[in-house]
C-alpha positions in Angstrom: 0.1 -0.2 -0.1 1.2 3.5 -0.6 1.6 5.6 2.3 1.6 9.2 1.9 2.3 11.7 4.7 -0.1 14.6 3.6 2.6 16.9 6.0 5.2 16.5 3.3 3.1 16.7 0.1 3.0 19.4 -2.5 1.4 19.7 -5.6 1.8 21.9 -8.9 -1.4 22.5 -10.7 -2.1 23.2 -13.9 -3.8 26.6 -14.0 -5.2 26.2 -17.6 -7.0 22.9 -17.1 -8.4 24.5 -14.0 -9.5 27.7 -15.5 -11.1 25.7 -18.6 -13.2 23.5 -16.0 -14.1 26.5 -14.3 -15.0 28.5 -17.6 -17.2 25.7 -18.4 -18.8 25.5 -15.0 -18.0 21.9 -14.3 -16.6 20.0 -11.1 -13.2 20.5 -10.2 -11.6 17.3 -7.9 -8.2 16.8 -7.7 -6.3 13.6 -6.3 -3.1 13.3 -4.3 -1.1 12.9 -7.6 -2.3 16.4 -8.9 -4.7 14.6 -11.5 -7.7 16.7 -12.7 -11.1 15.5 -12.8 -14.5 16.8 -13.8 -16.5 13.6 -12.3 -16.8 11.9 -9.1 -17.2 8.4 -10.5 -13.5 8.6 -11.7 -12.2 9.1 -8.3 -13.9 6.4 -6.3 -10.7 4.4 -5.7 -8.5 7.5 -5.3 -7.5 10.0 -2.5 -9.1 13.4 -3.2 -7.5 16.9 -1.7 -9.5 19.1 -3.5 -13.1 19.1 -4.5 -15.6 21.8 -5.8 -18.7 20.4 -7.1 -20.6 23.5 -7.1 -18.2 26.2 -8.6 -18.9 29.7 -7.9 -18.4 32.1 -10.7 -16.6 35.2 -9.6 -16.2 38.5 -10.9 -14.9 38.6 -14.7 -12.5 41.2 -14.0 -10.6 38.8 -11.9 -7.6 37.5 -13.9 -6.4 34.0 -14.1 -4.0 34.2 -11.0 -6.7 35.8 -8.8 -9.2 33.0 -10.0 -6.6 30.0 -9.0 -5.6 32.3 -5.9 -9.4 32.4 -4.8 -10.1 28.6 -5.7 -7.3 27.3 -3.6 -7.5 29.7 -0.9 -7.6 26.8 1.8 -4.4 25.5 0.4 -1.9 28.2 0.8 -1.5 28.8 -2.9 1.4 30.2 -4.8 1.0 31.0 -8.5 3.9 31.3 -11.0 2.9 31.3 -14.6 0.7 28.4 -15.6 1.5 26.6 -12.4 -0.1 27.1 -8.8 1.6 25.2 -6.3 -0.7 24.2 -3.2 -0.1 22.7 0.2 -3.2 20.3 0.9 -1.9 19.8 4.7 -3.2 23.2 5.4 -6.8 21.9 4.4 -6.1 18.5 6.2 -9.7 18.0 8.2 -11.9 19.2 5.2 -9.7 16.4 3.1 -11.0 13.7 5.5 -14.5 14.6 4.8 -14.2 14.7 1.4 -13.3 11.3 1.2 -15.6 9.9 4.0 -17.9 8.0 1.0 -14.7 6.1 -0.3 -12.5 5.2 2.7 -12.5 1.7 4.2 -11.4 3.1 7.6 -10.2 6.1 9.5 -7.6 5.7 12.0 -8.0 8.3 14.6 -5.2 10.1 16.8 -6.8 8.9 19.8 -9.4 6.4 19.1 -7.5 4.5 16.5 -9.4 2.1 13.9 -12.8 1.3 15.6 -14.7 0.3 12.6 -14.6 -0.8 8.6 -17.1 1.0 6.2 -17.4 -2.2 4.2 -20.2 -4.2 6.0 -18.5 -7.7 5.2 -15.0 -6.6 6.5 -17.1 -5.2 9.5 -18.5 -8.6 10.1 -15.1 -9.8 9.9 -13.9 -7.4 12.8 -16.6 -8.0 14.7 -16.3 -11.6 15.1 -12.3 -11.5 15.0 -12.7 -9.4 18.4 -13.7 -12.8 20.2 -10.8 -14.4 18.6 -8.3 -12.0 20.3 -7.7 -10.1 17.1 -8.3 -6.8 17.0 -9.0 -3.7 14.4 -5.2 -2.7 14.9 -4.3 -5.9 13.6 -6.4 -6.4 10.7 -5.7 -2.6 9.4 -1.8 -3.1 9.8 -2.4 -6.3 7.9 -4.3 -4.4 5.1 -1.7 -1.6 5.0 1.1 -4.2 4.4 -0.6 -6.6 2.2 -3.1 -5.0 0.1 -3.3 -2.4 -2.7 -4.3 1.3 -2.3 -3.3 4.1 -0.4 -2.9 5.3 3.2 -3.2 9.1 3.2 -2.3 10.5 6.7 -0.9 13.4 8.7 2.1 12.3 11.0 4.3 14.5 12.7 5.5 11.9 14.7 3.8 13.1 17.8 0.0 13.1 16.3 -1.0 10.7 13.7 -4.3 10.3 11.8 -5.2 8.9 8.5 -7.6 7.0 6.5 -7.3 4.0 3.7 -8.7 3.6 0.2 -8.5 0.1 -1.1 -8.1 -0.3 -5.2 -10.0 -3.9 -4.9 -12.3 -4.7 -2.1 -12.9 -8.1 -2.9 -9.0 -9.2 -2.8 -9.0 -7.4 0.7 -11.9 -9.4 2.1 -10.3 -12.2 0.9 -6.7 -11.8 2.2 -8.5 -10.5 5.5 -10.4 -13.5 5.8 -7.5 -15.7 5.5 -5.1 -13.7 8.0 -8.0 -13.8 10.7 -8.6 -17.6 10.3 -4.7 -18.3 10.4 -4.3 -16.1 13.2 -7.2 -17.5 15.3 -5.7 -21.0 15.1 -2.4 -19.7 16.4 -4.1 -18.0 19.1 -6.0 -21.3 19.9 -2.6 -23.1 20.0 -1.4 -20.4 22.3 -4.2 -21.1 24.6 -5.3 -17.2 24.2 -8.6 -18.0 23.2 -11.2 -20.5 25.0 -13.0 -22.6 22.6 -15.7 -23.4 24.6 -16.7 -19.5 24.8 -20.0 -18.8 23.0 -18.7 -16.1 21.2 -15.7 -18.2 19.8 -17.8 -21.0 18.8 -19.8 -18.7 16.9 -16.8 -17.0 15.4 -15.3 -20.2 14.6 -18.7 -21.2 12.8 -18.9 -17.6 11.4 -15.0 -18.2 9.6 -15.8 -21.7 9.2 -12.7 -22.8 11.5 -12.4 -26.4 12.8 -11.4 -26.4 16.3 
């Protein structure tokens, strides 16, 4: 998985492309690679750092630099010729909200990972807890073994971030295999009681023979 610390991210945005979308009153969406889109459907598996769906038209007397500076006011814009340099970290909290519909989970600086937005993975996580496998272990496995992006803010004191995966079916399969393997290890190490009702239910759910 591609881990990107937004603290260190700077993007050079093509003002010409932005102005063309602005002039046509199209939506403007920018991902973490600086790619520009006008359709949300094209960004379902991408981490987005700028989203302006209902672009407000400004007075026509404004020049290109003024328009770009206004559009990216929350990103500490610096315009040089046809390029606008922006720093997404300055709008981190809003960027989290922009990606809520597409993220698999959010890793909060105080609460950690509390749930998965995918129902099947959330069922896995809930049953796995009875097998002494927590959300942190599962999320770390996803970040190490699955394709996607972890966009985070990490200054070595505070950490928060979210994950967007490329292929949810692949993630589901790998996570289930991981939980089954880990559960068998926990059973062998006597970390779980196979007579416990929740454990029995979890074994049945994951089709584990104990």
